[in-house]
C-alpha positions as YAML, in Angstrom:
chain: A
units: angstrom
residues:
- id: 1
  name: MET
  ca: [-65.37, 59.76, -112.84]
- id: 2
  name: ILE
  ca: [-64.16, 57.86, -115.90]
- id: 3
  name: GLN
  ca: [-65.37, 54.30, -115.97]
- id: 4
  name: ARG
  ca: [-62.77, 51.92, -117.31]
- id: 5
  name: ARG
  ca: [-63.41, 48.44, -118.58]
- id: 6
  name: THR
  ca: [-61.48, 45.44, -117.42]
- id: 7
  name: THR
  ca: [-59.89, 43.10, -119.94]
- id: 8
  name: SER
  ca: [-62.78, 40.65, -119.49]
- id: 9
  name: GLU
  ca: [-65.30, 43.42, -120.11]
- id: 10
  name: TRP
  ca: [-63.47, 44.47, -123.28]
- id: 11
  name: LEU
  ca: [-63.42, 40.88, -124.53]
- id: 12
  name: GLU
  ca: [-67.17, 40.57, -123.93]
- id: 13
  name: HIS
  ca: [-67.82, 43.94, -125.58]
- id: 14
  name: LEU
  ca: [-65.76, 43.09, -128.68]
- id: 15
  name: GLY
  ca: [-67.35, 39.65, -128.85]
- id: 16
  name: ALA
  ca: [-70.82, 41.17, -128.78]
- id: 17
  name: GLN
  ca: [-69.86, 43.54, -131.60]
- id: 18
  name: VAL
  ca: [-68.51, 40.66, -133.68]
- id: 19
  name: ARG
  ca: [-71.68, 38.64, -133.05]
- id: 20
  name: ARG
  ca: [-73.84, 41.63, -134.03]
- id: 21
  name: ARG
  ca: [-71.90, 42.10, -137.28]
- id: 22
  name: ARG
  ca: [-72.05, 38.37, -138.05]
- id: 23
  name: ILE
  ca: [-75.83, 38.30, -137.58]
- id: 24
  name: MET
  ca: [-76.25, 41.47, -139.67]
- id: 25
  name: ALA
  ca: [-74.26, 39.72, -142.42]
- id: 26
  name: ALA
  ca: [-76.67, 36.76, -142.13]
- id: 27
  name: LEU
  ca: [-73.84, 34.34, -141.38]
- id: 28
  name: THR
  ca: [-73.77, 31.37, -139.04]
- id: 29
  name: GLN
  ca: [-70.74, 30.79, -136.85]
- id: 30
  name: GLU
  ca: [-69.82, 27.91, -139.16]
- id: 31
  name: GLU
  ca: [-69.98, 30.11, -142.25]
- id: 32
  name: LEU
  ca: [-67.92, 32.86, -140.63]
- id: 33
  name: ALA
  ca: [-65.35, 30.33, -139.47]
- id: 34
  name: ALA
  ca: [-65.02, 29.01, -143.02]
- id: 35
  name: LEU
  ca: [-64.67, 32.54, -144.45]
- id: 36
  name: ALA
  ca: [-62.06, 33.46, -141.84]
- id: 37
  name: ASP
  ca: [-60.26, 30.10, -142.13]
- id: 38
  name: ILE
  ca: [-60.52, 29.43, -138.39]
- id: 39
  name: SER
  ca: [-62.37, 26.90, -136.27]
- id: 40
  name: VAL
  ca: [-65.98, 27.28, -135.18]
- id: 41
  name: SER
  ca: [-64.85, 27.12, -131.56]
- id: 42
  name: ALA
  ca: [-62.52, 30.09, -132.19]
- id: 43
  name: VAL
  ca: [-65.50, 32.12, -133.45]
- id: 44
  name: ALA
  ca: [-67.59, 31.01, -130.46]
- id: 45
  name: ASN
  ca: [-64.81, 31.92, -128.01]
- id: 46
  name: LEU
  ca: [-64.40, 35.32, -129.61]
- id: 47
  name: GLU
  ca: [-68.13, 36.06, -129.54]
- id: 48
  name: THR
  ca: [-68.57, 35.00, -125.91]
- id: 49
  name: GLY
  ca: [-65.53, 36.88, -124.69]
- id: 50
  name: ALA
  ca: [-63.90, 33.63, -123.62]
- id: 51
  name: GLY
  ca: [-60.72, 34.81, -125.28]
- id: 52
  name: ALA
  ca: [-59.16, 34.90, -128.68]
- id: 53
  name: ASN
  ca: [-55.80, 35.79, -130.06]
- id: 54
  name: LEU
  ca: [-55.13, 38.82, -132.20]
- id: 55
  name: SER
  ca: [-54.79, 36.75, -135.35]
- id: 56
  name: THR
  ca: [-58.28, 35.31, -134.86]
- id: 57
  name: LEU
  ca: [-59.76, 38.76, -134.32]
- id: 58
  name: VAL
  ca: [-58.09, 40.14, -137.46]
- id: 59
  name: LYS
  ca: [-59.22, 37.16, -139.58]
- id: 60
  name: VAL
  ca: [-62.82, 37.52, -138.38]
- id: 61
  name: VAL
  ca: [-62.87, 41.29, -138.84]
- id: 62
  name: ARG
  ca: [-61.51, 40.91, -142.38]
- id: 63
  name: ALA
  ca: [-64.04, 38.16, -143.18]
- id: 64
  name: LEU
  ca: [-66.82, 40.47, -142.00]
- id: 65
  name: GLY
  ca: [-65.49, 43.31, -144.16]
- id: 66
  name: ALA
  ca: [-65.02, 45.50, -141.11]
- id: 67
  name: THR
  ca: [-61.39, 46.50, -141.49]
- id: 68
  name: ASP
  ca: [-62.40, 50.06, -140.62]
- id: 69
  name: TRP
  ca: [-62.28, 48.80, -137.01]
- id: 70
  name: LEU
  ca: [-58.62, 47.97, -137.45]
- id: 71
  name: ASP
  ca: [-57.89, 51.31, -139.08]
- id: 72
  name: ALA
  ca: [-59.53, 53.05, -136.13]
- id: 73
  name: LEU
  ca: [-56.96, 51.53, -133.76]
- id: 74
  name: GLY
  ca: [-54.07, 53.51, -135.22]
- id: 75
  name: PRO
  ca: [-53.32, 57.20, -134.93]
- id: 76
  name: PRO
  ca: [-55.26, 59.43, -137.27]
- id: 77
  name: GLN
  ca: [-53.54, 60.02, -140.57]
- id: 78
  name: PRO
  ca: [-53.04, 63.66, -141.53]
- id: 79
  name: ALA
  ca: [-55.29, 64.72, -144.36]
- id: 80
  name: VAL
  ca: [-52.33, 66.41, -146.01]
- id: 81
  name: SER
  ca: [-48.70, 65.50, -145.60]
- id: 82
  name: PRO
  ca: [-46.64, 68.41, -144.22]
- id: 83
  name: ILE
  ca: [-43.84, 67.43, -146.63]
- id: 84
  name: GLN
  ca: [-46.26, 67.54, -149.55]
- id: 85
  name: MET
  ca: [-47.43, 70.99, -148.44]
- id: 86
  name: LEU
  ca: [-43.83, 72.26, -148.56]
- id: 87
  name: ARG
  ca: [-43.31, 70.77, -152.00]
- id: 88
  name: ASN
  ca: [-46.52, 72.37, -153.24]
- id: 89
  name: GLU
  ca: [-45.43, 75.78, -151.90]
- id: 90
  name: ARG
  ca: [-42.07, 75.50, -153.64]
- id: 91
  name: GLN
  ca: [-43.72, 74.53, -156.91]
- id: 92
  name: ALA
  ca: [-46.13, 77.46, -156.60]
- id: 93
  name: GLY
  ca: [-43.11, 79.78, -156.52]
- id: 94
  name: ARG
  ca: [-43.58, 81.15, -153.03]
- id: 95
  name: PRO
  ca: [-40.32, 82.28, -151.53]
- id: 96
  name: ARG
  ca: [-39.28, 80.57, -148.33]
- id: 97
  name: GLN
  ca: [-39.46, 82.69, -145.22]
- id: 98
  name: ARG
  ca: [-36.49, 82.72, -142.95]
- id: 99
  name: VAL
  ca: [-36.55, 83.54, -139.30]
- id: 100
  name: ARG
  ca: [-33.81, 85.93, -138.19]
- id: 101
  name: LYS
  ca: [-32.59, 86.31, -134.68]
- id: 102
  name: PRO
  ca: [-33.09, 89.76, -133.15]
- id: 103
  name: GLY
  ca: [-30.04, 92.00, -133.25]
- id: 104
  name: ARG
  ca: [-28.71, 90.82, -136.57]
...
């Protein structure tokens, strides 16, 4: 059975991760708030899971140098663009293959 977190559980989990990163960076809540250009209470609310808006989360994550978290939220980027692969094949001089319908 897959265990799913509630919104409150996610907020607490994210807050704990932010707190852990802040402590690893040897920053106080006041210092992080100044770096992120937000209030100390916004940092405290985020860390305790009491709620924060998306802008606050992004500012704190950027101030902590953890933008890889934000990148991880999006779909994975292909290592090679399919369009670029086609261009490379054309430049290499490979003839294009055409698919023909049976009976022609």
